[in-house]
C-alpha positions in Angstrom: 12.5 0.2 0.9 9.7 -2.1 2.3 6.4 -1.2 0.8 3.0 -2.7 1.8 0.5 -2.8 -1.1 -2.9 -2.7 0.6 -5.5 -4.2 -1.7 -3.1 -6.1 -3.8 -4.6 -8.1 -6.7 -3.4 -11.3 -8.5 -5.0 -10.0 -11.7 -2.2 -8.7 -14.1 -4.5 -5.9 -15.5 -5.0 -4.3 -12.0 -2.9 -1.4 -11.0 -2.2 -2.9 -7.6 -0.7 -6.0 -9.4 1.4 -3.7 -11.6 2.6 -1.8 -8.5 3.8 -5.0 -6.8 5.7 -5.9 -10.0 7.2 -2.4 -10.5 8.2 -2.0 -6.9 10.2 -5.1 -7.2 11.7 -4.1 -10.5 12.8 -0.7 -9.0 14.6 -2.5 -6.2 12.0 -2.1 -3.4 10.6 -5.0 -1.4 6.8 -5.2 -1.9 4.6 -6.8 0.7 1.2 -7.5 -1.0 -1.7 -7.4 1.5 -5.0 -9.1 0.9 -6.9 -11.4 3.2 -8.0 -14.0 0.6 -4.9 -14.4 -1.7 -1.8 -16.6 -1.3 0.5 -14.9 -3.8 0.8 -12.0 -6.2 3.3 -12.4 -9.1 5.1 -15.1 -7.1 5.3 -13.0 -3.9 3.6 -14.3 -0.8 0.6 -12.2 0.3 0.1 -11.1 3.9 -3.5 -11.3 5.2 -3.1 -8.0 7.1 -0.7 -5.2 7.8 -0.2 -6.4 11.3 1.1 -9.8 10.1 4.0 -8.4 8.1 7.2 -9.2 10.1 9.3 -6.4 8.8 9.1 -2.6 9.4 7.2 -1.1 6.5 8.4 2.3 5.2 5.5 3.1 2.9 1.9 1.8 2.5 0.4 2.3 -0.9 -3.4 2.0 -0.7 -5.6 0.5 -3.5 -8.8 0.1 -1.5 -11.9 2.2 -1.8 -12.6 4.5 1.1 -15.4 2.2 2.2 -13.1 -0.8 2.3 -10.5 1.2 4.2 -12.7 1.3 7.4 -11.7 -2.3 8.2 -8.0 -1.5 8.0 -7.9 2.1 9.3 -6.6 1.2 12.8 -3.9 -1.1 11.4 -2.8 1.7 9.1 -2.8 4.3 11.8 -0.8 2.0 14.1 1.6 0.8 11.5 5.2 1.9 11.6 5.0 3.3 8.1 6.2 6.9 7.8 4.3 7.4 4.5 0.9 6.4 3.1 0.1 6.8 -0.6 -3.6 6.9 -1.6 -3.8 6.0 -5.2 -6.5 7.4 -7.5 -9.9 6.3 -6.3 -8.6 5.5 -2.8 -8.5 9.2 -1.6 -9.9 9.5 1.9 -9.7 12.9 3.5 -10.9 11.8 7.0 -8.3 9.0 7.2 -5.6 11.1 5.7 -6.2 13.7 8.4 -5.9 11.1 11.1 -2.7 9.7 9.6 -1.2 13.2 9.4 -2.1 13.7 13.1 0.1 10.6 13.8 3.0 12.2 12.0 2.7 10.2 8.8 3.4 11.8 5.4 0.2 11.4 3.2 0.2 11.6 -0.6 -2.6 11.5 -3.1 -0.7 10.1 -6.0 -0.3 7.2 -8.4 2.4 4.8 -7.2 3.1 3.7 -10.8 3.7 7.3 -11.9 5.9 8.0 -8.8 8.0 4.9 -9.6 8.2 5.7 -13.3 9.3 9.3 -12.8 11.8 8.6 -10.0 9.7 10.4 -7.4 8.9 7.4 -5.2 
């Protein structure tokens, strides 16, 4: 499964870094997204969702609701069928708009989903 990690970090103590690593360990293909980074855990980083050349199945969001404003349209227009808002990223307004576009929306921790086999 191709998974975009929106708000990826190159700091190993950050949950978004851990998500990139665990996604790969669990057999998924992570696509870290951050406009100012070159790589995360040895994986090339994409500056935006629109630049990813593959169809993305899931987007896992690690951005605060305020920071999501800049990427909302890209998220709404992405081909992703599912969007996961991790703790602290919950955004009822954007979640409603995503559901209107037919996307599955979860308020969940990606790391927990991966660890428990629910991803």
